[in-house]
C-alpha positions as CSV (number, residue, x, y, z in Angstrom):
1,M,38.0,-9.4,11.6
2,G,34.6,-10.7,10.8
3,P,32.2,-8.4,9.2
4,G,29.7,-9.7,11.6
5,A,32.3,-9.5,14.2
6,R,33.7,-6.2,13.2
7,L,30.2,-5.2,12.6
8,A,28.6,-5.7,15.9
9,A,28.0,-3.7,18.9
10,L,25.6,-5.0,21.5
11,L,23.5,-7.6,19.7
12,V,20.4,-9.4,20.8
13,L,20.7,-13.1,20.6
14,L,18.2,-14.3,18.0
15,E,17.2,-17.9,18.5
16,L,15.6,-19.7,15.6
17,G,12.3,-21.4,16.4
18,V,11.0,-18.5,18.5
19,G,8.6,-15.9,17.1
20,D,7.5,-15.1,13.6
21,P,10.3,-14.4,11.2
22,A,8.1,-12.6,8.8
23,A,7.0,-10.2,11.5
24,A,10.6,-9.8,12.7
25,A,11.7,-8.8,9.2
26,G,8.8,-6.5,8.8
27,R,9.7,-4.5,11.9
28,E,13.1,-3.5,10.5
29,D,14.2,-0.9,8.1
30,T,14.1,-1.8,4.4
31,F,17.2,0.3,3.5
32,S,19.5,-1.4,6.0
33,A,19.8,-4.8,4.2
34,L,19.8,-5.5,0.4
35,T,17.6,-8.6,1.1
36,S,14.9,-6.3,2.4
37,V,15.3,-4.0,-0.6
38,A,14.9,-7.0,-2.9
39,R,11.7,-8.0,-1.2
40,A,10.3,-4.6,-1.9
41,L,10.2,-5.6,-5.6
42,A,7.3,-7.9,-4.9
43,P,4.8,-5.2,-3.8
44,E,5.9,-3.0,-6.7
45,R,5.1,-5.9,-9.1
46,R,1.6,-6.1,-7.5
47,L,1.2,-2.3,-8.0
48,L,2.3,-2.7,-11.6
49,G,-0.5,-5.3,-12.1
50,T,-3.0,-2.9,-10.5
51,L,-1.8,0.0,-12.8
52,R,-2.0,-2.2,-15.9
53,R,-5.6,-3.1,-15.1
54,Y,-6.4,0.6,-14.5
55,L,-4.8,1.6,-17.9
56,R,-6.7,-1.1,-19.7
57,G,-10.0,0.2,-18.1
58,E,-9.1,3.8,-19.0
59,E,-8.1,2.8,-22.6
60,A,-11.5,1.1,-23.0
61,R,-13.3,4.1,-21.5
62,L,-11.4,6.5,-23.8
63,R,-12.1,4.4,-26.9
64,D,-15.8,4.6,-26.1
65,L,-15.6,8.4,-25.6
66,T,-13.8,8.6,-28.9
67,R,-16.6,6.6,-30.6
68,F,-19.3,9.0,-29.1
69,Y,-17.3,12.1,-30.2
70,D,-16.8,10.8,-33.8
71,K,-20.5,9.9,-34.0
72,V,-21.7,13.4,-33.0
73,L,-19.0,15.1,-35.0
74,S,-20.1,13.4,-38.2
75,L,-23.6,14.8,-37.8
76,H,-22.2,18.4,-37.5
77,E,-19.8,18.1,-40.4
78,D,-22.8,18.2,-42.8
79,L,-24.5,21.5,-42.0
80,K,-27.1,20.8,-44.7
81,I,-28.6,17.9,-42.7
82,P,-32.2,19.1,-42.1
83,V,-33.3,18.9,-38.5
84,V,-36.8,18.7,-39.8
85,N,-36.1,15.0,-40.0
86,P,-38.0,13.8,-37.0
87,L,-35.5,11.1,-36.3
88,L,-32.6,13.5,-36.3
89,A,-34.5,16.0,-34.2
90,F,-35.3,13.3,-31.6
91,T,-31.7,12.1,-31.3
92,L,-30.5,15.7,-31.0
93,I,-32.8,16.4,-28.1
94,K,-32.0,13.1,-26.5
95,R,-28.2,13.7,-26.8
96,L,-28.6,17.1,-25.2
97,Q,-31.0,16.1,-22.5
98,S,-29.5,12.6,-21.7
99,D,-26.5,11.4,-23.6
100,W,-24.2,14.3,-22.7
101,R,-25.2,14.1,-19.1
102,N,-24.3,10.4,-19.0
103,V,-21.0,11.0,-20.6
104,V,-20.0,13.9,-18.3
105,H,-21.2,12.2,-15.1
106,S,-20.1,8.6,-16.0
107,L,-18.9,6.7,-13.0
108,E,-16.5,4.5,-15.1
109,A,-13.6,6.9,-14.5
110,T,-14.4,7.0,-10.8
111,E,-14.6,3.2,-10.6
112,N,-11.3,2.8,-12.4
113,I,-9.4,5.2,-10.1
114,R,-11.1,3.6,-7.1
115,A,-9.8,0.2,-8.1
116,L,-6.3,1.7,-8.5
117,K,-6.5,3.2,-5.0
118,D,-7.8,0.0,-3.6
119,G,-5.0,-2.0,-5.1
120,Y,-2.5,0.5,-3.6
121,E,-4.0,0.3,-0.2
122,K,-3.8,-3.5,-0.2
123,V,0.0,-3.4,-0.4
124,E,0.6,-0.1,1.4
125,Q,1.6,-1.8,4.7
126,D,4.4,-3.7,2.8
127,L,5.9,-0.6,1.3
128,P,9.0,1.2,2.7
129,A,8.4,3.9,5.2
130,F,9.6,7.5,4.9
131,E,12.4,6.6,7.2
132,D,13.6,4.2,4.5
133,L,13.7,7.0,2.0
134,E,15.8,9.1,4.4
135,G,18.1,6.1,5.1
136,A,18.6,5.4,1.4
137,A,19.3,9.1,0.7
138,R,21.9,9.2,3.5
139,A,23.5,6.0,2.1
140,L,24.1,7.8,-1.3
141,M,25.7,10.6,0.6
142,R,28.0,8.2,2.4
143,L,29.1,6.6,-0.9
144,Q,29.5,10.1,-2.3
145,D,31.9,11.0,0.6
146,V,34.0,7.9,1.1
147,Y,34.6,7.3,-2.6
148,M,34.7,11.0,-3.5
149,L,32.0,10.5,-6.1
150,N,30.7,13.4,-8.2
151,V,27.0,14.3,-7.6
152,K,26.5,15.1,-11.3
153,G,28.0,11.8,-12.3
154,L,25.9,9.9,-9.8
155,A,22.8,11.6,-11.2
156,Q,23.8,10.3,-14.6
157,G,24.3,6.8,-13.2
158,V,28.1,7.0,-13.3
159,F,30.2,6.0,-10.3
160,Q,33.4,8.0,-10.8
161,R,35.9,9.4,-8.4
162,V,37.0,12.9,-9.6
163,T,40.2,14.2,-8.1
164,G,41.5,17.3,-10.0
165,S,41.9,16.2,-13.6
166,S,42.0,12.5,-12.7
167,I,38.8,10.4,-13.2
168,T,38.6,6.9,-11.9
169,D,35.8,4.5,-12.7
170,L,34.8,2.7,-9.5
171,Y,31.8,0.8,-10.5
172,S,30.2,0.0,-13.9
173,P,26.6,-1.2,-13.4
174,R,25.3,-3.7,-15.9
175,Q,22.5,-1.3,-16.6
176,L,23.0,2.5,-16.6
177,F,20.3,4.1,-14.5
178,S,20.1,7.9,-14.0
179,L,18.3,9.9,-11.4
180,T,15.5,12.4,-12.2
181,A,15.2,15.9,-11.0
182,D,12.8,14.8,-8.3
183,D,15.1,12.0,-7.2
184,C,18.0,14.5,-6.7
185,F,15.6,16.9,-4.9
186,Q,14.6,14.2,-2.4
187,V,18.3,13.4,-1.6
188,G,19.0,17.1,-1.1
189,K,16.0,17.7,1.0
190,V,16.9,14.9,3.4
191,A,20.3,16.6,4.0
192,Y,18.6,20.0,4.2
193,D,16.1,18.9,6.8
194,T,19.0,18.0,9.2
195,G,20.9,21.2,8.5
196,D,23.5,19.4,6.4
197,Y,24.1,22.0,3.7
198,Y,27.4,20.4,2.7
199,H,25.4,17.6,1.0
200,A,22.2,19.5,0.4
201,I,23.6,22.1,-1.9
202,P,25.2,19.9,-4.6
203,W,22.1,17.6,-4.7
204,L,19.7,20.6,-4.9
205,E,21.9,22.3,-7.5
206,E,21.6,19.1,-9.7
207,A,17.9,19.0,-9.1
208,V,17.5,22.7,-10.2
209,S,19.6,21.9,-13.3
210,L,17.5,18.9,-14.3
211,F,14.2,20.7,-13.6
212,R,15.3,23.6,-15.8
213,R,15.8,21.3,-18.7
214,S,12.3,19.7,-18.4
215,Y,10.4,22.8,-17.3
216,G,6.8,22.7,-18.5
217,E,6.7,18.9,-18.6
218,W,4.4,17.4,-16.1
219,K,5.2,14.0,-14.4
220,T,2.5,12.5,-12.3
221,E,5.0,10.8,-9.9
222,D,7.0,13.9,-9.1
223,E,6.5,15.5,-5.7
224,A,8.7,18.5,-6.3
225,S,9.0,21.2,-9.0
226,L,11.6,23.7,-10.2
227,E,10.1,26.3,-7.8
228,D,10.6,23.9,-4.9
229,A,14.2,23.2,-5.8
230,L,15.0,26.9,-6.2
231,D,13.2,27.6,-2.9
232,Y,15.3,25.1,-0.9
233,L,18.6,25.8,-2.7
234,A,18.2,29.6,-2.2
235,F,17.7,29.2,1.6
236,A,20.5,26.6,1.9
237,C,22.9,29.1,0.2
238,Y,21.8,31.8,2.5
239,Q,22.3,29.6,5.5
240,V,26.0,29.1,4.6
241,G,26.5,32.8,4.0
242,N,26.3,32.8,0.2
243,V,23.8,35.7,0.0
244,S,24.6,36.5,-3.6
245,C,23.7,33.0,-4.7
246,A,20.5,33.1,-2.6
247,L,19.5,36.4,-4.2
248,S,20.0,35.1,-7.7
249,L,18.0,31.9,-7.1
250,S,15.2,33.8,-5.3
251,R,14.9,36.2,-8.3
252,E,14.6,33.2,-10.6
253,F,12.0,31.7,-8.4
254,L,9.9,34.9,-8.8
255,V,10.0,34.6,-12.6
256,Y,8.0,31.4,-12.3
257,S,5.9,32.4,-9.2
258,P,5.7,36.2,-9.2
259,D,2.9,36.3,-6.6
260,N,4.9,34.6,-3.9
261,K,5.1,37.3,-1.1
262,R,7.5,35.3,1.1
263,M,10.1,35.0,-1.7
264,A,9.6,38.7,-2.7
265,R,10.3,39.6,1.0
266,N,13.4,37.5,1.0
267,V,14.7,39.2,-2.2
268,L,14.4,42.5,-0.5
269,K,16.3,41.2,2.5
270,Y,19.1,39.8,0.4
271,E,19.4,43.0,-1.5
272,R,19.7,45.0,1.7
273,L,22.3,42.6,3.1
274,L,24.4,42.9,0.0
275,A,24.0,46.7,0.0
276,E,25.2,46.9,3.6
277,N,27.9,44.3,3.2
278,G,29.3,44.5,-0.3
279,H,32.0,41.9,0.4
280,L,29.2,39.2,0.5
281,M,28.6,39.7,-3.2
282,A,31.7,37.8,-4.2
283,A,32.0,35.6,-1.1
284,E,32.5,31.9,-1.7
285,T,31.9,30.2,1.6
286,A,33.8,26.9,2.2
287,I,31.4,24.5,3.7
288,Q,32.8,22.0,6.1
289,R,31.7,18.4,5.7
290,P,29.9,17.3,8.8
291,N,31.6,14.7,11.0
292,V,28.5,13.5,12.9
293,P,30.2,10.7,14.9
294,H,33.2,12.9,15.4
295,L,35.6,10.1,14.4
296,Q,39.3,11.0,15.0
297,T,40.3,8.3,12.4
298,R,37.8,9.2,9.7
299,D,40.4,10.2,7.0
300,T,42.4,7.1,7.6
301,Y,39.4,4.9,7.6
302,E,38.1,6.3,4.3
303,G,41.5,6.3,2.8
304,L,41.8,2.5,3.4
305,C,38.3,2.0,1.9
306,Q,39.3,4.0,-1.2
307,T,42.2,1.6,-1.8
308,L,39.6,-1.1,-2.4
309,G,41.5,-3.6,-0.3
310,S,45.2,-2.9,0.2
311,Q,47.4,-5.5,1.8
312,P,51.1,-5.5,2.8
313,T,53.5,-6.3,0.0
314,H,54.6,-9.8,0.8
315,Y,58.1,-9.7,-0.7
316,Q,58.8,-6.7,1.5
317,I,57.7,-8.6,4.7
318,P,59.3,-12.1,4.6
319,S,57.6,-13.2,7.8
320,L,54.3,-13.3,6.0
321,Y,53.6,-16.5,4.3
322,C,51.1,-19.0,2.7
323,S,50.7,-22.6,3.7
324,Y,48.4,-25.6,3.9
325,E,47.2,-25.7,7.5
326,T,46.1,-28.7,9.4
327,N,46.7,-27.5,13.0
328,S,47.5,-31.1,13.8
329,S,43.9,-31.9,13.5
330,P,42.7,-35.2,11.9
331,Y,39.7,-33.3,10.6
332,L,42.0,-31.3,8.3
333,L,44.5,-33.9,7.2
334,L,42.8,-34.9,4.0
335,Q,41.7,-31.3,3.1
336,P,44.1,-28.8,4.7
337,A,43.0,-25.1,4.9
338,R,44.7,-22.8,2.4
339,K,46.2,-20.2,4.8
340,E,47.6,-16.8,3.9
341,V,49.0,-14.7,6.8
342,I,48.7,-11.0,6.0
343,H,49.5,-9.5,9.4
344,L,51.3,-10.8,12.5
345,R,50.2,-8.5,15.3
346,P,47.3,-8.6,15.5
347,L,47.3,-12.0,13.8
348,V,45.2,-11.8,10.6
349,A,45.1,-14.8,8.3
350,L,43.0,-15.5,5.3
351,Y,41.6,-19.0,4.5
352,H,40.8,-19.4,0.9
353,D,37.7,-21.4,-0.1
354,F,36.9,-22.0,3.5
355,V,33.3,-22.9,2.7
356,S,31.7,-24.1,-0.5
357,D,29.2,-22.1,-2.6
358,E,26.5,-24.5,-1.5
359,E,27.3,-24.0,2.2
360,A,27.3,-20.2,1.7
361,Q,23.9,-20.3,0.0
362,K,22.4,-22.5,2.7
363,I,23.6,-20.2,5.5
364,R,22.1,-17.2,3.7
365,E,18.8,-19.0,3.3
366,L,18.8,-20.0,7.0
367,A,19.5,-16.5,8.2
368,E,17.4,-14.4,5.8
369,P,14.0,-14.8,7.5
370,W,15.5,-13.8,10.9
371,L,17.4,-10.7,9.9
372,Q,16.8,-7.7,12.2
373,R,18.4,-4.3,12.2
374,S,21.8,-4.4,13.8
375,V,22.2,-2.5,17.0
376,V,25.1,-1.2,19.2
377,A,25.5,-0.9,22.9
378,S,24.9,2.4,24.7
379,G,25.1,1.7,28.4
380,E,22.5,-1.0,29.0
381,K,20.5,0.0,26.0
382,Q,20.6,-1.3,22.4
383,L,20.4,1.4,19.7
384,Q,20.0,1.6,16.0
385,V,22.7,4.0,14.8
386,E,23.8,5.7,11.6
387,Y,27.4,4.4,11.9
388,R,26.2,0.8,11.6
389,I,23.9,0.0,8.7
390,S,23.0,-3.7,8.4
391,K,20.8,-6.5,9.5
392,S,21.9,-9.5,11.6
393,A,20.7,-12.9,12.7
394,W,22.3,-15.4,15.1
395,L,22.2,-19.1,14.2
396,K,22.5,-22.1,16.5
397,D,24.3,-25.1,15.2
398,T,21.2,-27.2,15.9
399,V,19.4,-25.5,13.1
400,D,21.0,-27.4,10.3
401,P,23.8,-30.0,9.8
402,V,25.7,-27.4,7.6
403,L,26.3,-25.3,10.7
404,V,27.5,-28.4,12.7
405,T,30.0,-29.1,10.0
406,L,31.1,-25.5,9.9
407,D,31.6,-25.4,13.6
408,R,33.8,-28.5,13.5
409,R,35.9,-27.0,10.8
410,I,36.4,-23.8,12.8
411,A,37.3,-25.7,15.9
412,A,39.8,-27.8,14.0
413,L,41.4,-24.8,12.4
414,T,41.7,-22.6,15.6
415,G,42.1,-25.3,18.3
416,L,39.6,-23.4,20.3
417,D,36.4,-24.6,22.1
418,I,33.7,-22.9,20.1
419,Q,30.7,-24.1,22.1
420,P,28.9,-21.7,24.4
421,P,29.9,-20.1,26.7
422,Y,33.3,-20.0,25.2
423,A,32.0,-18.9,21.8
424,E,29.0,-17.2,20.5
425,Y,26.5,-18.5,17.9
426,L,27.2,-17.8,14.3
427,Q,26.2,-14.3,13.4
428,V,25.1,-13.6,9.8
429,V,24.9,-10.1,8.5
430,N,23.5,-8.5,5.4
431,Y,24.4,-5.0,4.4
432,G,22.0,-2.4,2.9
433,I,22.4,0.5,0.6
434,G,25.8,2.0,1.5
435,G,25.9,-0.4,4.4
436,H,28.9,0.0,6.7
437,Y,30.2,-0.2,10.2
438,E,32.5,2.6,11.4
439,P,35.7,2.0,13.4
440,H,35.2,-0.2,16.5
441,F,36.7,-3.0,18.5
442,D,35.2,-6.5,18.5
443,H,36.4,-7.1,22.1
444,A,35.6,-5.1,25.2
445,T,38.0,-2.2,25.9
446,S,36.9,-1.3,29.4
447,P,37.0,-3.3,32.6
448,S,33.5,-2.0,33.3
449,S,32.1,-3.6,30.1
450,P,29.0,-5.7,30.6
451,L,31.0,-8.5,29.0
452,Y,32.9,-9.1,32.2
453,K,29.7,-9.0,34.3
454,M,28.4,-12.0,32.3
455,K,31.3,-14.1,33.4
456,S,31.9,-15.2,29.9
457,G,35.3,-13.6,29.4
458,N,36.5,-11.2,26.8
459,R,36.6,-12.0,23.1
460,V,39.9,-13.1,21.8
461,A,39.2,-13.9,18.1
462,T,36.8,-13.4,15.3
463,L,36.5,-15.7,12.3
464,M,34.7,-14.0,9.4
465,I,33.5,-15.7,6.2
466,Y,32.2,-13.8,3.2
467,L,29.1,-15.6,1.9
468,S,28.7,-13.5,-1.3
469,S,30.7,-11.4,-3.7
470,V,30.1,-7.7,-4.2
471,E,30.2,-5.8,-7.5
472,A,32.0,-2.8,-6.0
473,G,33.3,-1.5,-2.6
474,G,33.5,-3.5,0.5
475,A,36.6,-4.2,2.6
476,T,37.7,-4.7,6.2
477,A,39.8,-1.7,7.2
478,F,42.3,-2.1,10.1
479,I,42.8,1.5,11.1
480,Y,46.0,1.4,13.1
481,G,47.3,-1.6,11.3
482,N,47.0,0.6,8.1
483,F,45.8,-2.1,5.8
484,S,42.5,-3.3,4.4
485,V,41.2,-6.7,3.3
486,P,38.9,-6.9,0.2
487,V,35.8,-9.0,-0.1
488,V,36.2,-12.5,-1.7
489,K,33.3,-14.9,-1.6
490,V,33.7,-18.1,0.5
491,R,37.0,-16.8,1.9
492,G,37.5,-16.9,5.7
493,M,39.4,-14.4,7.7
494,L,40.7,-15.2,11.2
495,H,41.4,-12.2,13.4
496,C,43.1,-12.8,16.8
497,F,43.0,-9.8,19.1
498,G,46.4,-10.6,20.6
499,G,49.5,-12.1,19.1
500,T,47.8,-15.5,18.8
501,C,44.3,-16.8,19.3
502,T,45.3,-18.6,22.5
503,G,46.9,-17.5,25.8
504,V,45.5,-14.0,25.6
505,E,45.0,-12.6,29.1
506,R,42.6,-9.9,30.0
507,G,44.1,-6.5,29.2
508,M,46.5,-7.7,26.5
509,M,44.2,-6.8,23.6
510,T,46.0,-4.5,21.2
511,H,44.8,-1.2,19.9
512,F,45.8,-2.4,16.4
513,T,42.5,-4.4,16.3
514,L,40.5,-1.2,15.7
515,A,38.7,-2.0,12.5
516,A,35.8,-0.9,10.3
517,L,33.7,-2.3,7.5
518,C,33.8,-0.1,4.4
519,W,30.7,1.0,2.5
520,W,29.3,-1.5,0.1
521,E,27.9,-0.5,-3.2
522,T,26.1,-3.8,-3.6
523,S,24.8,-6.5,-1.3
524,G,27.3,-8.1,1.1
525,W,26.8,-11.2,3.1
526,P,29.5,-11.8,5.7
527,T,29.1,-14.2,8.6
528,S,31.3,-14.5,11.7
529,G,31.8,-16.2,15.0
530,Y,33.4,-14.8,18.1
531,T,35.4,-16.7,20.6
532,S,35.8,-15.6,24.2
533,M,38.2,-16.9,26.9
534,D,37.4,-17.4,30.5
535,R,37.9,-21.0,31.5
536,N,36.9,-20.2,35.0
537,S,33.4,-19.1,34.0
538,E,30.9,-20.2,36.7
539,D,27.9,-19.6,34.5
540,P,28.1,-21.7,31.4
541,A,24.6,-20.6,30.3
542,A,25.5,-16.9,30.4
543,P,24.9,-15.2,27.1
544,I,27.9,-13.4,25.6
545,L,27.3,-9.7,25.0
546,K,29.4,-7.6,22.7
547,T,30.3,-4.0,23.3
548,E,31.8,-1.9,20.6
549,T,33.6,1.4,20.9
550,L,34.2,4.1,18.3
551,A,37.7,5.4,17.6
552,D,37.3,8.1,20.2
553,G,36.4,5.4,22.9
554,S,32.8,6.3,23.2
555,L,30.0,3.7,23.0
556,S,27.8,5.9,20.9
557,P,28.3,9.0,18.7
558,K,28.1,12.4,20.2
559,P,25.1,14.5,19.2
560,A,25.4,16.0,15.7
561,R,26.0,19.8,15.7
562,S,24.0,22.1,13.4
563,Q,25.9,23.3,10.4
564,S,24.0,26.5,10.0
565,Q,26.5,29.3,9.5
566,G,24.6,32.0,7.6
567,Q,23.0,35.2,8.7
568,R,19.6,34.7,10.3
569,G,16.6,36.3,9.0
570,A,15.3,35.1,5.6
571,D,12.2,33.0,5.4
572,P,12.8,29.3,4.6
573,P,10.6,27.2,2.3
574,E,7.1,26.9,3.8
575,G,6.7,24.5,6.6
576,R,10.4,23.4,6.6
577,P,13.1,24.0,9.2
578,P,14.8,26.2,10.3
579,A,12.2,28.4,11.9
580,R,11.4,31.7,10.4
581,E,12.6,35.0,11.7
582,D,12.5,38.5,10.3
583,L,15.6,40.7,10.0
584,E,13.8,43.8,11.0
């Protein structure tokens, strides 16, 4: 199943040669594709240049101030210098009447900071939005969940799965990069603001721990402080019913900010609650992990992702095989496809080295300027959703000879007509931070699907090609088939929704084709094509729409439910949800 295939819901057909690709890319979320994240390095390099010029200006200004200080100090070090010297008397009066005023009211510092602000404003429109920060934070939480990563380890730059006494290294970055207290606070705050205390509490606990170690140090770039982290964590603990923890953190907050009346009021409320309900003192509340899309198959899905690409054991299933495939096509006689069948129903076959490195690079280059946030179908609308994080582009074969060659290769391999309306254009997808696509079908599962209204027929097959490698993570998980296929660059994967890729009648699609794309820890570039079947189509120009369903059959997730379980009444951090109420 193609990542583009498996990854799609209702996608807009993006035709090259129409519109401004730069503007198209700029409208989309930075966090949803690693190519967009990489582009964010350019404005930061410009900001570094601006900051370097500011620092040099400030260094020159401070050197001049030091010169003035040393000059005046040298005159005061010799108290015996007679002020009766008319020259000394004159310079003393001049310094006090003029020089000191010029030093204190110098515009040089103002001009330096103004230049720094001007440089920032010039690139501000190219910087990620706050929504990108939220999206990146949620991506870390997804990786934390599916791979069972320890928050403390993540904060130290270590990707380890900790299960009991067992520790498994999942990813070893080439450069170890740890998070600051403020970084952890921002992740926790994103979860907190949505009432997700399951994720908020461990990230805020790590923020508090790191802030405690560096208390008293001032970092210009930090937005939060130890007091902020204690404030949020205390109220999060209270919301899940851990009043004892909330009281302890609130008291610590008052050590650093004793004049805070709101926190003093909360301390009194917590003390009263514990006095009236002594069992709350030792209560350890188990917090349930939120299941926002309400997936019935979430555990299976994540289990397959955690295997990092499990496949059936071939010697136990003799009907699975490897072969050189020509499909009786002259096009493949001199260079047969290297085929590996890994599942029979649905038919899933791998084709090793299906494209060259040069072809993969060319396709990425053609698609990159046109990538837009991937969407899913919800009725007649197209929505950006949390359960699909990627950007997509559709490429016509008229764009470049490489695509013509690839189309011929696919047609020869499958024996299918891959020209519209029998097949869709090539879809190229790039995944972002923690990019994924939760369980869905590539083909329509309901007779009322818009797919049938377009007279193009239902999809019968997906051919996916990985255009890049990944450093960690990444797999196609077939939920009911109970296997997953790992990412291997330039390998193709043909997924037929019936027993074969031909002769599939409407209604014969198997439920075993429910698939998902696992979270990626680094950039993934899959591409895919979809083939539909309706030889009686009366409208050969009709575009082919794709409708995806989640495991529970819905076209879009149900609304998330609030996780707030604690007693109501304490005051949350200023200006943050949930709304304040008094216990009295």
